[in-house]
Structures are given as structure tokens and as C-alpha cells.
LUMLO-819276 format. One line per field, with one value per atom (N, C-alpha, C): residue number from 1; residue in one letter; x negated, y negated, z negated. Coordinates in Angstrom, 1 decimal, always signed. Atoms other than C-alpha are relative to their C-alpha. Example, Ala and Ser with C-alpha at 12.3 -4.5 7.8 and 13.67 -1.06 7.14 Angstrom:
2
nr: [1, 1, 1, 2, 2, 2]
rest: [a, a, a, s, s, s]
X: [-0.9, -12.3, -0.9, +0.9, -13.7, +0.8]
Y: [+1.2, +4.5, -1.2, +1.1, +1.1, -1.1]
Z: [+0.0, -7.8, +0.0, +0.0, -7.1, -0.8]
***
This chain:
219
nr: [1, 1, 1, 2, 2, 2, 3, 3, 3, 4, 4, 4, 5, 5, 5, 6, 6, 6, 7, 7, 7, 8, 8, 8, 9, 9, 9, 10, 10, 10, 11, 11, 11, 12, 12, 12, 13, 13, 13, 14, 14, 14, 15, 15, 15, 16, 16, 16, 17, 17, 17, 18, 18, 18, 19, 19, 19, 20, 20, 20, 21, 21, 21, 22, 22, 22, 23, 23, 23, 24, 24, 24, 25, 25, 25, 26, 26, 26, 27, 27, 27, 28, 28, 28, 29, 29, 29, 30, 30, 30, 31, 31, 31, 32, 32, 32, 33, 33, 33, 34, 34, 34, 35, 35, 35, 36, 36, 36, 37, 37, 37, 38, 38, 38, 39, 39, 39, 40, 40, 40, 41, 41, 41, 42, 42, 42, 43, 43, 43, 44, 44, 44, 45, 45, 45, 46, 46, 46, 47, 47, 47, 48, 48, 48, 49, 49, 49, 50, 50, 50, 51, 51, 51, 52, 52, 52, 53, 53, 53, 54, 54, 54, 55, 55, 55, 56, 56, 56, 57, 57, 57, 58, 58, 58, 59, 59, 59, 60, 60, 60, 61, 61, 61, 62, 62, 62, 63, 63, 63, 64, 64, 64, 65, 65, 65, 66, 66, 66, 67, 67, 67, 68, 68, 68, 69, 69, 69, 70, 70, 70, 71, 71, 71, 72, 72, 72, 73, 73, 73, 74, 74, 74, 75, 75, 75, 76, 76, 76, 77, 77, 77, 78, 78, 78, 79, 79, 79, 80, 80, 80, 81, 81, 81, 82, 82, 82, 83, 83, 83, 84, 84, 84, 85, 85, 85, 86, 86, 86, 87, 87, 87, 88, 88, 88, 89, 89, 89, 90, 90, 90, 91, 91, 91, 92, 92, 92, 93, 93, 93, 94, 94, 94, 95, 95, 95, 96, 96, 96, 97, 97, 97, 98, 98, 98, 99, 99, 99, 100, 100, 100, 101, 101, 101, 102, 102, 102, 103, 103, 103, 104, 104, 104, 105, 105, 105, 106, 106, 106, 107, 107, 107, 108, 108, 108, 109, 109, 109, 110, 110, 110, 111, 111, 111, 112, 112, 112, 113, 113, 113, 114, 114, 114, 115, 115, 115, 116, 116, 116, 117, 117, 117, 118, 118, 118, 119, 119, 119, 120, 120, 120, 121, 121, 121, 122, 122, 122, 123, 123, 123, 124, 124, 124, 125, 125, 125, 126, 126, 126, 127, 127, 127, 128, 128, 128, 129, 129, 129, 130, 130, 130, 131, 131, 131, 132, 132, 132, 133, 133, 133, 134, 134, 134, 135, 135, 135, 136, 136, 136, 137, 137, 137, 138, 138, 138, 139, 139, 139, 140, 140, 140, 141, 141, 141, 142, 142, 142, 143, 143, 143, 144, 144, 144, 145, 145, 145, 146, 146, 146, 147, 147, 147, 148, 148, 148, 149, 149, 149, 150, 150, 150, 151, 151, 151, 152, 152, 152, 153, 153, 153, 154, 154, 154, 155, 155, 155, 156, 156, 156, 157, 157, 157, 158, 158, 158, 159, 159, 159, 160, 160, 160, 161, 161, 161, 162, 162, 162, 163, 163, 163, 164, 164, 164, 165, 165, 165, 166, 166, 166, 167, 167, 167, 168, 168, 168, 169, 169, 169, 170, 170, 170, 171, 171, 171, 172, 172, 172, 173, 173, 173, 174, 174, 174, 175, 175, 175, 176, 176, 176, 177, 177, 177, 178, 178, 178, 179, 179, 179, 180, 180, 180, 181, 181, 181, 182, 182, 182, 183, 183, 183, 184, 184, 184, 185, 185, 185, 186, 186, 186, 187, 187, 187, 188, 188, 188, 189, 189, 189, 190, 190, 190, 191, 191, 191, 192, 192, 192, 193, 193, 193, 194, 194, 194, 195, 195, 195, 196, 196, 196, 197, 197, 197, 198, 198, 198, 199, 199, 199, 200, 200, 200, 201, 201, 201, 202, 202, 202, 203, 203, 203, 204, 204, 204, 205, 205, 205, 206, 206, 206, 207, 207, 207, 208, 208, 208, 209, 209, 209, 210, 210, 210, 211, 211, 211, 212, 212, 212, 213, 213, 213, 214, 214, 214, 215, 215, 215, 216, 216, 216, 217, 217, 217, 218, 218, 218, 219, 219, 219]
rest: [x, x, x, x, x, x, x, x, x, x, x, x, x, x, x, x, x, x, x, x, x, x, x, x, x, x, x, x, x, x, x, x, x, x, x, x, x, x, x, x, x, x, x, x, x, x, x, x, x, x, x, x, x, x, x, x, x, x, x, x, x, x, x, x, x, x, x, x, x, x, x, x, x, x, x, x, x, x, x, x, x, x, x, x, x, x, x, x, x, x, x, x, x, x, x, x, x, x, x, x, x, x, x, x, x, x, x, x, x, x, x, x, x, x, x, x, x, x, x, x, x, x, x, x, x, x, x, x, x, x, x, x, x, x, x, x, x, x, x, x, x, x, x, x, x, x, x, x, x, x, x, x, x, x, x, x, x, x, x, x, x, x, x, x, x, x, x, x, x, x, x, x, x, x, x, x, x, x, x, x, x, x, x, x, x, x, x, x, x, x, x, x, x, x, x, x, x, x, x, x, x, x, x, x, x, x, x, x, x, x, x, x, x, x, x, x, x, x, x, x, x, x, x, x, x, x, x, x, x, x, x, x, x, x, x, x, x, x, x, x, x, x, x, x, x, x, x, x, x, x, x, x, x, x, x, x, x, x, x, x, x, x, x, x, x, x, x, x, x, x, x, x, x, x, x, x, x, x, x, x, x, x, x, x, x, x, x, x, x, x, x, x, x, x, x, x, x, x, x, x, x, x, x, x, x, x, x, x, x, x, x, x, x, x, x, x, x, x, x, x, x, x, x, x, x, x, x, x, x, x, x, x, x, x, x, x, x, x, x, x, x, x, x, x, x, x, x, x, x, x, x, x, x, x, x, x, x, x, x, x, x, x, x, x, x, x, x, x, x, x, x, x, x, x, x, x, x, x, x, x, x, x, x, x, x, x, x, x, x, x, x, x, x, x, x, x, x, x, x, x, x, x, x, x, x, x, x, x, x, x, x, x, x, x, x, x, x, x, x, x, x, x, x, x, x, x, x, x, x, x, x, x, x, x, x, x, x, x, x, x, x, x, x, x, x, x, x, x, x, x, x, x, x, x, x, x, x, x, x, x, x, x, x, x, x, x, x, x, x, x, x, x, x, x, x, x, x, x, x, x, x, x, x, x, x, x, x, x, x, x, x, x, x, x, x, x, x, x, x, x, x, x, x, x, x, x, x, x, x, x, x, x, x, x, x, x, x, x, x, x, x, x, x, x, x, x, x, x, x, x, x, x, x, x, x, x, x, x, x, x, x, x, x, x, x, x, x, x, x, x, x, x, x, x, x, x, x, x, x, x, x, x, x, x, x, x, x, x, x, x, x, x, x, x, x, x, x, x, x, x, x, x, x, x, x, x, x, x, x, x, x, x, x, x, x, x, x, x, x, x, x, x, x, x, x, x, x, x, x, x, x, x, x, x, x, x, x, x, x, x, x, x, x, x, x, x, x, x, x, x, x, x, x, x, x, x, x, x, x, x, x, x, x, x, x, x, x, x, x, x, x, x, x, x, x, x, x]
X: [-0.7, +0.0, +0.9, -0.9, +3.0, +0.0, +0.1, +2.7, +1.0, -0.9, +5.1, -0.7, +0.6, +4.1, +1.2, -1.1, +5.9, -0.9, +0.8, +4.5, +0.8, -0.8, +6.3, -0.6, +0.7, +3.8, +0.0, -0.3, +4.6, -1.3, +1.3, +1.0, -0.7, +0.7, -0.5, +0.8, -0.8, +2.4, -0.2, +0.1, +2.3, -1.4, +1.3, -1.5, -0.3, +0.4, -1.6, +0.8, -0.8, +1.2, -0.7, +0.6, -0.4, -1.6, +1.3, -3.9, -0.1, +0.0, -3.2, +0.6, -0.5, -1.2, -1.1, +1.1, -4.2, -0.9, +0.9, -6.1, +0.4, -0.7, -3.7, +0.9, -1.1, -1.2, +1.3, -1.4, +2.5, +0.5, -0.3, +3.8, +1.4, -1.3, +7.2, -0.3, +0.3, +7.0, +1.3, -1.0, +9.3, -0.4, +0.4, +9.2, +0.8, -0.9, +11.8, -0.3, +0.3, +11.2, +1.1, -1.1, +14.7, +0.0, -0.1, +14.6, -1.2, +1.1, +11.1, +0.2, -0.2, +11.8, +1.0, -0.9, +14.8, -0.6, +0.5, +12.8, -0.8, +0.8, +10.6, +1.0, -1.0, +13.8, +0.4, -0.6, +14.5, -0.9, +1.0, +11.4, -1.3, +1.1, +8.2, -1.2, +1.3, +5.5, -1.2, +1.3, +1.9, -0.7, +0.5, +1.0, +0.8, -0.7, +2.3, -1.1, +0.9, +0.6, +1.1, -1.1, +2.5, -0.6, +0.3, +2.3, +0.8, -0.6, +3.2, +1.0, -1.0, +4.9, +1.0, -0.9, +7.9, +1.3, -1.3, +11.3, +0.9, -0.9, +14.2, -0.3, +0.5, +12.3, -1.6, +1.6, +8.7, -0.5, +0.6, +6.2, -0.3, +0.4, +5.2, +1.2, -1.3, +8.9, +0.3, -0.1, +9.3, -0.8, +0.9, +6.2, +0.4, -0.3, +7.2, +1.4, -1.3, +10.8, -0.4, +0.3, +9.3, -0.7, +0.6, +7.0, +0.9, -1.0, +9.9, +0.9, -0.8, +11.8, -0.6, +0.7, +9.0, -0.6, +0.7, +7.8, -1.6, +1.3, +4.2, -0.9, +0.8, +3.2, -1.1, +1.0, -0.2, +0.3, -0.3, +0.2, -1.3, +1.0, -2.4, +0.6, -0.3, -1.7, -0.8, +0.6, -2.5, +0.5, -0.5, -2.2, -1.0, +0.9, -3.6, -0.3, +0.2, -3.3, -1.3, +1.4, -7.0, -0.7, +0.8, -7.8, +0.0, +0.1, -8.9, +1.1, -1.2, -5.9, +1.0, -1.0, -3.6, -0.3, +0.5, -5.5, +0.3, -0.3, -5.2, +1.4, -1.4, -1.5, +0.5, -0.4, -1.0, -0.4, +0.5, -3.2, +0.8, -0.8, -1.4, +1.6, -1.3, +1.9, +0.3, -0.1, +1.1, -0.7, +0.8, -1.0, -1.1, +1.1, -3.7, -1.2, +1.1, -5.9, +0.5, -0.2, -6.1, -1.0, +0.7, -7.3, +0.5, -0.4, -7.3, -0.1, +0.1, -6.6, -1.1, +0.1, -8.5, -0.6, +0.5, -9.3, -0.5, +0.5, -11.0, +0.9, -0.8, -8.7, -0.6, +0.7, -11.3, -0.1, +0.0, -11.4, +1.5, -1.3, -7.7, +0.2, -0.1, -8.0, -0.8, +0.9, -10.8, +0.6, -0.6, -8.9, +1.2, -1.1, -5.7, -0.5, +0.6, -7.7, -0.4, +0.4, -9.2, +1.1, -1.1, -5.9, +0.7, -0.8, -4.2, -0.8, +0.9, -7.2, +0.1, +0.1, -7.2, +1.5, -1.3, -3.4, +0.3, -0.1, -3.8, -1.0, +1.1, -6.6, -1.3, +1.1, -9.3, -1.0, +1.1, -12.6, -1.0, +0.9, -14.4, +0.6, -0.5, -14.2, +0.3, -0.2, -14.2, +1.0, -1.1, -11.2, -0.5, +0.5, -12.3, +0.9, -0.7, -10.6, -0.8, +0.8, -12.7, -1.1, +1.1, -14.9, +0.5, -0.6, -12.7, -0.3, +0.4, -13.8, +0.8, -0.6, -11.7, -0.5, +0.4, -13.0, +1.0, -1.1, -10.0, -0.4, +0.3, -12.0, -0.2, +0.4, -13.3, +1.1, -1.0, -10.4, -0.6, +0.8, -13.0, +0.2, -0.1, -12.4, -1.0, +1.0, -14.9, +0.3, -0.2, -14.7, -1.4, +1.3, -18.0, -0.9, +1.0, -19.7, +0.2, -0.3, -18.2, +1.2, -1.1, -15.9, +1.1, -1.2, -12.4, +0.8, -0.7, -10.4, +1.5, -1.4, -6.8, +0.6, -0.9, -3.9, +0.2, -0.2, -3.2, +1.0, -1.2, +0.0, -0.5, +0.5, -1.9, -0.9, +1.0, -4.6, +0.9, -0.8, -1.8, +0.7, -0.7, -0.1, -1.1, +1.1, -3.5, -0.4, +0.3, -4.2, +1.1, -1.1, -0.8, -0.1, +0.1, -1.5, -1.2, +1.1, -5.0, +0.2, -0.3, -3.7, +1.0, -1.1, -1.0, -0.3, +0.4, -2.9, +0.6, -1.0, -0.8, +1.5, -1.3, +2.5, +0.6, -0.7, +5.1, +0.7, -0.6, +6.3, +1.0, -1.0, +9.6, +0.0, -0.1, +10.2, +0.5, -0.4, +12.1, -1.0, +1.1, +9.3, -1.1, +1.1, +6.7, +0.4, -0.5, +8.9, +0.0, +0.0, +9.4, -1.4, +1.2, +5.7, -0.7, +0.7, +4.3, +0.8, -0.8, +7.1, +0.6, -0.6, +8.4, +1.4, -1.3, +12.0, +0.2, -0.1, +11.3, -0.4, +0.5, +9.9, +1.3, -0.9, +12.1, -0.6, +0.6, +11.6, +0.6, -0.6, +12.2, +0.3, -0.4, +14.0, -1.2, +0.9, +11.0, -1.4, +1.3, +8.2, -0.8, +0.8, +7.0, -0.5, +0.3, +6.9, -1.2, +1.0, +4.9, -1.4, +1.2, +2.3, -0.7, +0.5, +1.9, -0.5, +0.5, +1.3, -1.3, +1.3, -1.4, -1.0, +1.1, -3.2, -0.4, +0.5, -3.2, -0.8, +0.8, -4.5, -1.4, +1.3, -7.3, -0.9, +0.7, -8.1, +0.0, -0.2, -7.1, +1.4, -1.5, -3.8, +0.5, -0.3, -4.0, +0.0, +0.0, -4.5, +1.1, -1.3, -0.8, +0.9, -1.0, +1.6, +1.3, -1.5, +5.3, +0.6, -0.7, +7.5, +1.5, -1.3, +10.7, +1.1, -1.3, +13.7, -0.4, +0.6, +11.6, -0.9, +0.9, +8.8, -1.4, +1.4, +5.0, -1.0, +0.9, +1.9, -1.3, +1.3, -1.8, -0.6, +0.5, -3.4, +0.8, -0.8, -2.2, +1.1, -1.2, +1.3, -0.2]
Y: [-1.4, -8.4, +0.3, -0.3, -7.3, +1.4, -1.1, -4.7, +0.5, -0.5, -2.5, +0.9, -0.5, -1.6, +0.6, -0.8, +1.2, +0.4, -0.3, +1.3, -0.4, +0.2, +1.8, -0.6, +0.6, +0.6, -1.5, +1.3, -3.1, -0.7, +0.7, -4.1, +0.2, -0.3, -2.4, -0.6, +0.6, -3.5, -1.5, +1.6, -7.2, -0.4, +0.4, -7.3, +0.3, -0.2, -5.7, -1.1, +1.0, -8.0, -1.3, +1.2, -11.1, +0.0, -0.2, -9.9, +0.0, -0.1, -8.9, -1.2, +1.3, -12.0, -1.0, +0.9, -14.1, +0.3, -0.4, -12.0, +0.0, +0.2, -12.9, +0.9, -0.9, -10.1, -0.5, +0.3, -10.5, +1.3, -1.2, -8.0, +0.0, -0.4, -6.5, +1.2, -1.0, -4.7, +0.6, -0.6, -2.0, +0.8, -0.8, -0.1, +1.4, -1.2, +2.7, +0.7, -0.8, +5.4, +0.0, +0.1, +5.3, -1.2, +1.4, +1.5, -0.2, +0.3, +1.5, +0.9, -0.8, +4.5, -0.8, +0.6, +2.6, -1.4, +1.2, -0.7, +0.2, -0.2, +0.8, +0.1, +0.0, +1.0, -1.4, +1.3, -2.7, -1.1, +0.9, -4.4, +0.6, -0.5, -4.2, -0.1, -0.1, -3.2, +0.4, -0.4, -2.9, +1.1, -1.2, -0.4, +0.0, -0.2, +1.0, +0.5, -0.4, +1.4, +0.8, -0.9, +4.4, +0.7, -1.0, +5.8, +1.2, -1.2, +9.3, +0.3, -0.2, +9.5, -1.1, +1.1, +7.4, +0.6, -0.3, +7.2, +0.0, +0.1, +7.8, +1.0, -1.1, +10.0, +0.0, -0.1, +11.4, -0.5, +0.6, +9.7, +1.0, -1.2, +13.0, +0.3, -0.3, +13.6, -1.1, +1.2, +10.0, +0.0, +0.0, +10.4, +1.1, -1.0, +13.6, -0.3, +0.4, +12.3, -1.1, +1.0, +9.2, +0.6, -0.7, +11.5, +0.8, -0.9, +13.8, -1.0, +1.0, +10.7, -0.8, +0.7, +9.5, -1.1, +1.1, +6.6, +0.3, -0.2, +6.0, -1.0, +1.0, +3.2, +0.8, -0.7, +4.0, -0.2, +0.0, +5.0, +0.2, -0.3, +4.5, +0.5, -0.5, +6.8, -0.5, +0.4, +5.3, +0.5, -0.7, +7.4, +0.5, -0.7, +8.9, +1.4, -1.6, +12.4, +0.1, +0.1, +12.6, +1.2, -1.3, +16.3, +0.2, -0.2, +17.6, +0.5, -0.6, +19.9, -1.0, +1.0, +17.0, -1.0, +0.8, +14.8, +0.7, -0.7, +17.6, +0.0, +0.0, +17.9, -1.3, +1.3, +14.2, -0.4, +0.4, +13.9, +1.0, -1.0, +17.2, -0.5, +0.5, +15.4, -1.3, +1.2, +12.5, -1.2, +1.1, +10.1, -0.3, +0.2, +8.3, -0.3, +0.2, +7.5, +0.1, -0.4, +8.2, -0.6, +0.7, +6.2, +0.2, -0.3, +7.2, -1.3, +1.0, +5.0, +0.3, +1.4, +3.0, -0.3, +0.5, +1.0, -1.4, +1.6, -2.2, -0.7, +0.6, -4.6, -0.2, +0.2, -5.4, +1.3, -1.2, -1.7, +0.4, -0.2, -1.5, -1.1, +0.8, -4.6, +0.5, -0.6, -2.9, +1.2, -1.1, +0.3, -0.4, +0.4, -1.5, -0.5, +0.6, -3.6, +1.1, -1.0, -0.5, +0.9, -0.7, +1.4, -0.8, +0.9, -1.6, -0.1, +0.2, -2.1, +1.4, -1.2, +1.6, +0.2, -0.1, +1.5, -0.8, +0.9, -1.2, +0.2, -0.5, +0.7, -0.9, +0.9, -1.6, +0.6, -0.6, +0.0, -1.0, +1.0, -3.2, -0.6, +0.7, -4.7, -1.4, +1.4, -8.2, +0.0, +0.2, -9.3, -1.2, +1.1, -11.5, -0.2, +0.3, -13.4, -1.2, +1.0, -15.5, -0.4, +0.6, -17.8, +0.1, +0.0, -17.0, +1.3, -1.2, -14.5, -0.1, -0.1, -13.4, +1.2, -0.9, -11.4, +0.4, -0.5, -9.6, +0.0, -0.4, -8.8, -1.4, +1.2, -12.4, -1.1, +1.0, -14.2, -1.2, +1.2, -16.4, +0.0, +0.2, -17.7, -1.0, +0.9, -19.2, -0.1, +0.4, -20.9, -0.5, +0.4, -21.3, +0.1, -0.1, -20.0, -0.9, +0.9, -22.8, +0.4, -0.5, -22.0, -1.2, +0.7, -23.2, +0.3, -0.2, -24.0, -0.1, -0.2, -22.8, +0.2, -0.2, -22.5, +1.7, -1.5, -18.8, +0.3, -0.4, -18.8, -0.1, +0.1, -20.0, +1.2, -1.1, -17.4, +1.3, -1.2, -14.7, +0.0, +0.2, -15.9, +0.3, -0.3, -16.0, +1.5, -1.4, -12.5, +0.9, -0.8, -11.3, +0.0, +0.2, -12.8, +0.8, -0.7, -11.3, +1.5, -1.4, -7.8, +0.4, -0.2, -8.2, -1.0, +0.7, -9.7, -0.1, -0.1, -8.7, +0.1, +0.1, -9.1, -1.2, +1.2, -11.6, +0.2, -0.2, -12.1, -1.1, +0.9, -13.6, -0.7, +0.7, -16.0, +0.8, -0.8, -13.5, +1.2, -1.0, -10.9, -0.7, +0.7, -13.6, -0.3, +0.3, -14.5, +1.3, -1.4, -10.8, +0.6, -0.5, -10.3, -0.8, +0.8, -13.2, -0.5, +0.4, -13.8, +1.3, -1.1, -11.4, -0.5, +0.2, -11.1, -1.2, +0.9, -13.4, -1.3, +1.3, -16.3, -0.8, +0.9, -19.2, -0.6, +0.3, -19.8, -1.2, +1.1, -23.2, +0.2, -0.4, -23.1, -0.3, +0.3, -24.7, +0.5, -0.4, -23.0, +0.5, -0.6, -21.0, -0.9, +1.1, -23.9, -0.9, +0.9, -26.0, +1.0, -0.8, -23.1, +0.2, -0.3, -22.5, -1.4, +1.3, -26.4, -0.1, +0.1, -26.2, +0.8, -0.7, -23.4, -0.6, +0.7, -25.2, -1.1, +1.1, -28.2, +0.3, -0.4, -26.4, +0.9, -1.0, -23.8, -0.3, +0.5, -25.5, +0.2, +0.0, -26.2, +1.2, -1.2, -23.2, +1.3, -1.1, -20.8, +0.9, -0.6, -19.9, -0.6, +0.4, -20.0, +0.2, -0.2, -20.5, +0.6, -0.8, -18.1, -0.5, +0.8, -20.1, +1.1, -0.6, -18.6, +1.4, -1.4, -15.5, -0.1, -0.2, -16.2, -0.7, +0.4, -16.7, +1.0, -1.0, -15.0, -0.6, +0.6, -15.4, -0.1, +0.2, -16.8, +0.1, -0.1, -16.1, +1.0, -0.9, -14.6, +1.0]
Z: [-0.2, -6.3, -1.1, +1.0, -8.0, -0.7, +0.7, -10.6, -0.9, +1.0, -12.4, -1.1, +1.2, -15.9, -0.7, +0.9, -17.9, -1.2, +1.2, -21.4, -1.2, +1.1, -24.6, -1.3, +1.2, -27.1, +0.3, -0.2, -27.6, +0.0, +0.0, -28.4, +1.5, -1.3, -25.3, +1.2, -1.1, -23.1, +0.2, +0.0, -24.2, +0.5, -0.4, -23.9, +1.5, -1.3, -20.5, +1.0, -0.8, -19.1, +0.0, +0.0, -20.4, +0.7, -0.5, -19.5, +1.6, -1.4, -16.1, +0.7, -0.7, -15.2, +0.0, +0.1, -16.4, +1.1, -0.9, -13.9, +1.5, -1.2, -11.0, +0.5, -0.3, -11.0, -0.5, +0.2, -11.1, -0.5, +0.8, -13.7, -0.6, +0.6, -14.6, -1.0, +1.1, -18.0, -0.4, +0.7, -19.2, -0.9, +1.0, -22.3, -0.1, +0.0, -21.4, +1.3, -1.1, -18.9, +1.0, -1.1, -17.2, +0.6, -0.6, -16.8, +0.9, -0.9, -15.4, +1.3, -1.2, -13.1, +1.1, -0.8, -11.7, +0.7, -0.5, -11.3, +1.3, -1.1, -8.6, +1.3, -1.0, -6.5, +0.5, +0.0, -6.8, +0.4, -0.4, -6.0, +0.7, -0.8, -3.6, -0.7, +0.8, -6.0, +0.8, -0.7, -4.9, -0.7, +0.8, -7.8, -1.2, +1.2, -10.9, -1.1, +1.2, -14.4, -0.8, +0.4, -15.9, -1.4, +1.2, -19.5, +0.3, +0.0, -20.0, -1.1, +1.1, -23.4, -0.1, +0.0, -22.8, -0.6, +0.4, -24.5, +1.3, -1.2, -21.9, +0.8, -0.8, -19.6, +0.0, +0.1, -19.7, +1.4, -1.2, -17.4, +1.1, -1.1, -15.6, +0.9, -0.8, -14.6, +0.8, -0.9, -13.5, +1.3, -1.0, -11.3, +1.1, -0.7, -9.9, +0.9, -0.6, -9.0, +1.1, -1.0, -7.3, +1.2, -1.2, -5.1, +0.8, -0.7, -4.3, +0.9, -0.9, -3.1, +1.1, -1.0, -0.9, -0.3, +0.4, -2.9, +0.2, -0.4, -1.7, -0.9, +0.7, -4.4, -0.8, +0.8, -5.9, -1.6, +1.5, -9.6, -0.8, +0.8, -12.2, -1.4, +1.2, -15.2, -1.2, +1.1, -18.5, -1.3, +1.2, -21.5, -1.0, +1.0, -24.7, +0.2, -0.3, -23.3, +0.9, -0.8, -22.4, +0.3, -0.4, -22.0, +1.4, -1.6, -18.6, +0.5, -0.6, -18.2, +0.2, -0.2, -18.7, +1.2, -1.1, -16.3, +1.3, -1.2, -13.7, +0.5, -0.2, -14.2, +0.6, -0.5, -13.8, +1.4, -1.4, -10.6, +0.9, -0.6, -9.3, +0.2, +0.0, -10.0, +1.0, -0.8, -7.8, -0.3, +0.4, -9.7, +1.0, -1.0, -7.7, -0.9, +1.0, -10.8, -1.4, +1.5, -14.5, -0.9, +1.0, -17.4, -1.4, +1.3, -20.9, -1.1, +1.0, -23.9, -1.2, -0.3, -25.3, +1.3, -1.2, -22.2, -0.1, -0.3, -21.0, +1.0, -1.0, -19.3, +1.3, -1.3, -16.6, +0.8, -0.8, -15.9, +0.7, -0.5, -15.4, +1.3, -1.2, -13.0, +1.1, -1.1, -11.1, +0.6, -0.5, -10.7, +0.9, -0.6, -9.7, +1.5, -1.2, -7.1, +1.0, -1.0, -5.6, +0.5, -0.4, -5.5, +1.2, -0.9, -3.7, +1.3, -1.2, -1.4, +0.9, -0.8, -0.3, +0.5, -0.5, +0.1, +1.3, -1.2, +2.7, +1.0, -1.0, +4.5, +0.0, +0.1, +3.3, -0.8, +0.8, +2.2, -0.8, +0.4, +1.6, -1.4, +1.2, -2.0, +0.1, -0.4, -0.3, +1.2, -1.0, +1.8, +0.8, -0.7, +4.7, +1.3, -1.2, +7.6, +0.6, -0.5, +9.9, -1.1, +0.9, +7.6, -1.4, +1.3, +4.6, -0.8, +0.8, +1.9, -1.4, +1.3, -1.1, -0.8, +1.0, -4.1, -1.0, +0.8, -5.7, -1.5, +1.3, -8.9, -0.7, +0.6, -9.7, +0.5, -0.5, -7.8, +0.7, -0.5, -6.0, +1.6, -1.4, -2.5, +0.5, -0.6, -0.2, +1.4, -1.3, +3.0, +0.6, -0.5, +5.1, -1.1, +1.1, +1.9, -1.2, +1.1, -0.3, -0.7, +0.8, -3.1, +0.2, -0.1, -2.7, -1.3, +1.2, -5.8, +0.4, -0.1, -6.0, -1.1, +1.2, -8.3, +0.0, +0.0, -9.3, +1.0, -1.0, -7.2, +1.4, -1.2, -4.3, +0.5, -0.2, -4.7, +0.4, -0.3, -4.8, +1.2, -1.3, -1.8, +1.1, -0.8, +0.0, +0.2, +0.1, -1.1, +0.8, -0.5, +0.1, +1.6, -1.4, +3.7, +0.5, -0.5, +3.9, -0.1, +0.0, +2.9, +1.0, -1.1, +5.7, +1.2, -1.0, +8.4, +1.4, -1.4, +11.5, -0.3, +0.2, +9.8, -0.4, +0.2, +9.7, -1.4, +1.1, +6.2, -0.2, +0.2, +5.4, -1.4, +1.2, +2.7, -1.2, +1.1, +0.7, -0.5, +0.3, +0.9, -0.8, +0.8, -0.3, -1.3, +1.3, -3.2, -1.0, +0.8, -4.2, -0.4, +0.4, -4.1, -1.0, +0.9, -6.0, -1.2, +1.3, -8.6, -0.6, +0.7, -11.2, -0.3, +0.2, -12.3, -1.0, +1.1, -15.3, +0.5, -0.4, -13.2, +0.6, -0.6, -12.1, +1.3, -1.3, -8.4, +0.7, -0.7, -6.8, +1.5, -1.3, -3.5, +1.1, -1.1, -1.6, -0.5, +0.4, -3.6, +1.0, -1.1, -0.6, +0.7, -0.9, +1.6, -0.5, +0.7, -1.0, +0.0, +0.2, -1.5, +1.4, -1.3, +2.2, +0.5, -0.2, +2.6, -0.6, +0.6, +0.1, +0.5, -0.7, +1.8, +1.2, -1.3, +5.1, -0.3, +0.5, +3.3, -0.4, +0.6, +1.6, +1.0, -0.9, +4.4, +1.4, -1.4, +7.7, +0.4, -0.3, +9.2, +0.9, -0.9, +11.6, -0.8, +0.8, +8.7, +0.0, +0.0, +8.4, +1.1, -0.9, +11.3, -0.5, +0.3, +10.9, +1.3, -1.1, +13.0, -0.4, +0.3, +13.3, -0.4, +0.5, +11.4, -0.4, +0.6, +10.5, -1.3, +1.1, +8.2, +0.4, -0.2, +8.2, +0.4, -0.3, +9.5, +0.0, +0.1, +8.9, +1.4, -1.3, +12.0, +1.0, -1.3, +15.4, -0.1, +0.0, +15.9, +1.0]
***
């Protein structure tokens, strides 16, 4: 899942970007409030990790502007402003969750997974399709109860399909979801990843919709 990270502390920002990418997320990191605010208009993010004390524009102002404009992406506020009144202001400004610094990377992962899961209407921490089960927290995939080994990009693609079970996903949408702006994307990358999913999970797992894209299972 693609995450927008807006954090001006270089140590925290770099640590979060590297750590979350190792945990399977695609992350775009901005250290300026204005740049980060604009980024949400440019890519299909699944969630936002937002600091409050930012150069350029304050995080609360950014959040309030997003909500006024109708942006519904779940937002995890990550900040040193830890008093109760400040948390209430953040939540009333449109934040979906709140986590004070210092924090544990695994907790950030768990909170993001919960936000994304709820945003897709899935209350179960495990995502299933027929005999396939995916655990977003451990990144483990099983088929008929047996573990299936996949590359991080293959896992990201499968997660995208599992969260959009009844939707046709175009190649462009898939690229925008599993790659960040800093990634170099080969022209046939999506086709290769889909091929690998079919090989590991069954040839009928992903259907090709001619000239449109791909869908999980039956069209």
C-alpha cells in the first residue's frame, strides 16, 4: 500500500521511510508542509502519516484543508504534541488516529494496517480469498494452509487485488499503487508480477480484462 509521509525531522523521516518499506509499504516522504500537502493531490495514497510541526504549513492546517476539499484518505498524526487537548484538536480536525513520539515502528505498521483495512470495509485483520489468506502485519501468504513465498512487490500487488476484490485495476493504477515516485518502473513490470502471482497461486487467480486491466478472480 502506498503511504504519504510528511515529517520534517530527517532522522525520523528517513527511519520511517526505510522501516515501512521493509515492512511492505510504498512510501513517498516529504519534509515540507506545502510540498506534502500538494502530494496528496498527485497520487492515490492509501494512508498518510502526518507530523504537526512542519515548515511551510502546519500539519493541522494541512489536515483541515484536505478534509474541506473532500479528501478521505485515512490520516495517522505522528507528533511530539502529546497532551490530551492537542490530541482532541487533531482528531476533531479530521485525523483518524494519533500516535505520540517516541514510537515503535511495529505500532506504526499496525495502526496503518488497521486504518487501511477499515477504509476498505474489512474488519478482519486477515484478508482472505477462496483458499488464500494474507496477514498484512506479518506479510505472510498461505494457500490451502501452506506458506507461499513471494517477493515484496508480488505481495504488494496481491494485497492490492485482495483489497479491491470486485474492481478492475488498470496497469496505470497498479503502477501508481505499488511504486513510489523514486522507483524506476519497467514497461512490462506489472505483466511480470501478474505472471508470477498466477504461477504461485493458480492461473485463474487474476483475470485479464482486454484493453482495460486486471481483476481478482471472475470478472
